[in-house]
Backbone as ProteinMPNN parsed JSONL, in Angstrom:
{"seq_chain_A": "MLPIGVESALGIGLALIAITLSYWALDAIHWEKILRLQPKAAQAVWLRLLVSIALGGGVAVFLIYYVRWALGLTLLFDS", "coords_chain_A": {"N_chain_A": [[-23.478, 1.473, 0.663], [-20.629, 0.593, 2.645], [-20.632, -0.624, 6.034], [-19.037, 1.185, 8.724], [-17.188, -0.29, 10.262], [-16.588, -2.504, 8.651], [-15.492, -1.203, 6.448], [-13.248, -0.068, 7.667], [-11.78, -2.358, 8.453], [-11.32, -3.44, 5.922], [-9.739, -1.403, 4.852], [-7.448, -1.507, 6.52], [-6.542, -4.107, 5.948], [-6.073, -3.913, 3.141], [-4.06, -1.953, 3.167], [-1.942, -3.237, 4.553], [-1.448, -5.392, 2.832], [-0.712, -4.02, 0.469], [1.59, -2.647, 1.33], [3.241, -4.806, 1.991], [3.5, -6.032, -0.541], [4.777, -3.963, -1.941], [7.178, -3.823, -0.519], [8.234, -6.313, -1.139], [8.514, -5.976, -3.919], [10.365, -3.872, -3.994], [12.545, -5.164, -3.065], [13.837, -6.252, -5.189], [15.388, -4.304, -6.266], [18.685, -3.19, -6.743], [20.127, -1.904, -4.261], [22.677, -1.293, -3.412], [23.972, -0.382, -5.63], [22.766, 2.029, -6.143], [22.887, 3.514, -3.766], [25.454, 3.986, -1.316], [25.393, 1.707, 0.439], [25.428, -1.272, 2.381], [23.475, -4.061, 1.444], [22.231, -5.5, 3.525], [22.494, -3.903, 5.702], [21.401, -1.975, 8.543], [20.483, 0.601, 7.957], [19.853, 0.391, 5.238], [17.783, -1.471, 5.28], [15.857, -0.08, 6.776], [15.453, 2.096, 5.068], [14.363, 0.795, 2.811], [12.04, -0.174, 4.02], [10.695, 2.22, 4.769], [10.324, 3.448, 2.269], [8.714, 1.526, 1.071], [6.459, 1.689, 2.714], [5.579, 4.255, 2.067], [5.024, 3.987, -0.722], [3.264, 1.737, -0.726], [1.258, 2.698, 0.947], [0.184, 4.763, -0.603], [-0.831, 3.29, -2.77], [-2.727, 1.752, -1.398], [-4.517, 3.724, -0.491], [-5.508, 4.608, -2.949], [-6.8, 2.196, -3.78], [-8.747, 1.916, -1.776], [-10.309, 4.227, -2.18], [-11.175, 3.583, -4.759], [-12.788, 1.331, -4.287], [-14.792, 2.573, -2.746], [-15.847, 4.359, -4.674], [-16.764, 2.541, -6.586], [-18.735, 1.187, -5.144], [-20.391, 3.33, -4.674], [-21.453, 3.765, -7.171], [-23.652, 2.129, -7.37], [-25.639, 3.581, -6.198], [-26.299, 5.345, -8.132], [-28.001, 4.057, -9.832], [-30.159, 3.409, -8.29], [-33.607, 3.8, -7.659]], "CA_chain_A": [[-22.187, 1.745, 1.248], [-20.199, -0.376, 3.651], [-20.576, -0.145, 7.417], [-17.737, 1.773, 9.071], [-16.279, -1.338, 10.74], [-16.143, -3.295, 7.495], [-14.616, -0.339, 5.668], [-11.993, 0.061, 8.399], [-11.06, -3.628, 8.327], [-10.886, -3.52, 4.537], [-8.637, -0.455, 4.696], [-6.25, -2.044, 7.187], [-6.085, -5.254, 5.168], [-5.496, -3.442, 1.882], [-2.806, -1.246, 3.449], [-0.909, -4.221, 4.886], [-1.128, -6.141, 1.615], [-0.001, -3.138, -0.454], [2.928, -2.395, 1.873], [3.996, -6.05, 1.844], [3.825, -6.204, -1.95], [5.773, -2.974, -2.35], [8.451, -4.24, 0.085], [8.703, -7.427, -1.96], [8.943, -5.436, -5.209], [11.574, -3.075, -3.787], [13.65, -6.068, -2.754], [14.507, -6.573, -6.441], [16.275, -3.196, -6.627], [20.051, -3.299, -6.229], [20.33, -0.663, -3.513], [24.109, -0.991, -3.267], [24.406, 0.359, -6.813], [22.197, 3.368, -6.062], [23.444, 4.13, -2.565], [26.658, 3.303, -0.825], [24.996, 0.95, 1.628], [25.374, -2.72, 2.28], [22.048, -4.398, 1.349], [21.704, -6.021, 4.797], [22.73, -2.942, 6.781], [20.169, -1.489, 9.17], [20.013, 1.78, 7.226], [19.249, -0.063, 3.981], [16.509, -2.114, 5.605], [14.922, 0.981, 7.152], [15.125, 2.856, 3.869], [13.436, -0.033, 2.039], [10.775, -0.215, 4.756], [10.024, 3.522, 4.674], [9.885, 3.65, 0.881], [7.593, 0.622, 0.815], [5.278, 2.238, 3.398], [5.099, 5.383, 1.269], [4.418, 3.482, -1.955], [2.12, 0.889, -0.4], [0.185, 3.542, 1.476], [-0.453, 5.434, -1.737], [-1.618, 2.291, -3.499], [-3.866, 1.378, -0.559], [-5.483, 4.831, -0.531], [-6.164, 4.523, -4.249], [-7.714, 1.05, -3.804], [-9.881, 2.193, -0.894], [-11.167, 5.161, -2.904], [-11.776, 2.869, -5.88], [-13.897, 0.525, -3.749], [-15.871, 3.511, -2.394], [-16.472, 4.854, -5.901], [-17.486, 1.433, -7.209], [-19.948, 0.964, -4.356], [-21.242, 4.492, -4.86], [-22.137, 3.682, -8.46], [-24.946, 1.467, -7.204], [-26.609, 4.619, -5.854], [-26.674, 6.014, -9.376], [-29.074, 3.297, -10.484], [-31.295, 3.228, -7.373], [-34.711, 4.721, -7.945]], "C_chain_A": [[-21.891, 0.708, 2.335], [-20.32, 0.215, 5.053], [-19.152, 0.281, 7.775], [-16.74, 0.724, 9.542], [-15.731, -2.179, 9.603], [-15.183, -2.484, 6.648], [-13.256, -0.169, 6.349], [-11.154, -1.211, 8.29], [-10.531, -3.814, 6.913], [-9.697, -2.598, 4.292], [-7.347, -0.954, 5.321], [-5.682, -3.209, 6.393], [-5.434, -4.838, 3.858], [-4.16, -2.743, 2.102], [-1.687, -2.233, 3.744], [-0.489, -5.029, 3.663], [-0.318, -5.283, 0.655], [1.418, -2.848, 0.028], [3.805, -3.638, 1.73], [4.413, -6.274, 0.398], [4.864, -5.191, -2.422], [7.139, -3.291, -1.735], [9.073, -5.371, -0.731], [9.225, -6.92, -3.304], [10.231, -4.628, -5.071], [12.787, -3.93, -3.458], [14.439, -6.428, -4.012], [15.486, -5.479, -6.873], [17.644, -3.423, -5.991], [20.417, -1.98, -5.548], [21.806, -0.299, -3.402], [24.65, -0.247, -4.486], [23.905, 1.803, -6.781], [22.826, 4.146, -4.914], [24.682, 3.37, -2.138], [26.362, 2.601, 0.496], [25.146, -0.537, 1.346], [23.897, -3.115, 2.278], [21.434, -4.891, 2.656], [21.93, -5.074, 5.968], [21.398, -2.406, 7.3], [19.605, -0.277, 8.422], [19.323, 1.382, 5.926], [17.892, -0.701, 4.221], [15.467, -1.062, 5.985], [14.506, 1.814, 5.95], [14.126, 2.091, 3.011], [12.067, -0.077, 2.7], [10.005, 1.095, 4.617], [9.533, 3.816, 3.259], [8.701, 2.745, 0.572], [6.327, 1.083, 1.533], [4.705, 3.398, 2.601], [4.403, 4.906, -0.002], [3.169, 2.65, -1.677], [0.957, 1.668, 0.162], [-0.551, 4.272, 0.374], [-1.32, 4.491, -2.552], [-2.862, 1.91, -2.708], [-4.931, 2.473, -0.567], [-6.234, 4.813, -1.854], [-7.181, 3.383, -4.278], [-8.939, 1.272, -2.923], [-10.843, 3.166, -1.565], [-11.876, 4.471, -4.059], [-12.961, 2.02, -5.419], [-15.066, 1.421, -3.375], [-16.6, 3.998, -3.633], [-17.297, 3.757, -6.569], [-18.785, 1.134, -6.454], [-20.918, 2.133, -4.49], [-21.978, 4.489, -6.19], [-23.489, 3.006, -8.356], [-26.025, 2.487, -6.845], [-27.089, 5.386, -7.081], [-27.892, 5.356, -10.015], [-30.233, 2.995, -9.557], [-32.369, 4.26, -7.697], [-35.41, 5.111, -6.675]], "O_chain_A": [[-22.789, 0.048, 2.859], [-20.131, 1.417, 5.241], [-18.184, -0.208, 7.194], [-15.551, 0.839, 9.247], [-14.55, -2.526, 9.591], [-14.173, -3.007, 6.177], [-12.227, -0.132, 5.676], [-9.947, -1.141, 8.06], [-9.412, -4.294, 6.727], [-8.751, -2.974, 3.599], [-6.276, -0.838, 4.725], [-4.471, -3.289, 6.187], [-4.371, -5.344, 3.499], [-3.23, -2.917, 1.314], [-0.581, -2.075, 3.227], [0.694, -5.317, 3.482], [0.661, -5.759, 0.08], [2.348, -2.807, -0.777], [4.982, -3.531, 1.386], [5.551, -6.662, 0.133], [5.739, -5.529, -3.219], [8.163, -3.049, -2.373], [10.279, -5.385, -0.981], [10.264, -7.382, -3.778], [11.097, -4.695, -5.943], [13.924, -3.471, -3.562], [15.587, -6.861, -3.916], [16.32, -5.705, -7.75], [17.734, -3.806, -4.824], [20.945, -1.065, -6.179], [22.147, 0.88, -3.307], [25.667, 0.441, -4.393], [24.548, 2.697, -7.332], [23.242, 5.292, -5.079], [24.912, 2.239, -2.564], [26.992, 2.865, 1.52], [25.005, -0.988, 0.21], [23.125, -2.547, 3.051], [20.234, -4.718, 2.874], [21.594, -5.405, 7.105], [20.398, -2.389, 6.581], [18.39, -0.147, 8.273], [18.313, 1.979, 5.555], [16.957, -0.491, 3.448], [14.316, -1.149, 5.557], [13.342, 2.194, 5.824], [13.15, 2.669, 2.533], [11.045, -0.024, 2.016], [8.798, 1.084, 4.373], [8.449, 4.369, 3.077], [7.775, 3.161, -0.124], [5.227, 0.888, 1.016], [3.487, 3.52, 2.468], [3.309, 5.373, -0.322], [2.136, 2.839, -2.32], [-0.201, 1.348, -0.107], [-1.776, 4.389, 0.411], [-2.418, 4.854, -2.974], [-3.939, 1.76, -3.284], [-6.123, 2.175, -0.642], [-7.453, 4.984, -1.884], [-8.303, 3.571, -4.748], [-10.044, 0.864, -3.279], [-12.057, 2.963, -1.527], [-13.05, 4.741, -4.316], [-14.004, 1.99, -6.071], [-16.216, 1.08, -3.652], [-17.83, 4.047, -3.653], [-18.396, 4.012, -7.06], [-19.815, 0.86, -7.071], [-22.133, 1.944, -4.427], [-23.015, 5.139, -6.326], [-24.38, 3.274, -9.161], [-27.199, 2.28, -7.155], [-28.156, 6.0, -7.064], [-28.707, 6.018, -10.657], [-31.21, 2.38, -9.987], [-32.08, 5.425, -7.969], [-36.369, 5.882, -6.71]]}, "name": "protein", "num_of_chains": 1, "seq": "MLPIGVESALGIGLALIAITLSYWALDAIHWEKILRLQPKAAQAVWLRLLVSIALGGGVAVFLIYYVRWALGLTLLFDS"}
């Protein structure tokens, strides 16, 4: 298993990367067609930011658990 400091740094890094990627992906959506907002309005930017935090956070949690499970598999083969 990873030391707590390494796991924490990995979690922060994965969360920031996942949130950034989800913000970039959500930028392709035409929000003005879905909502009656101007794409550069403050409300639209905040909505995109909050949705990207929710999506990116979920992806980051999944990736962190996946790394833990993958590292835990090594304990299966230790004698």
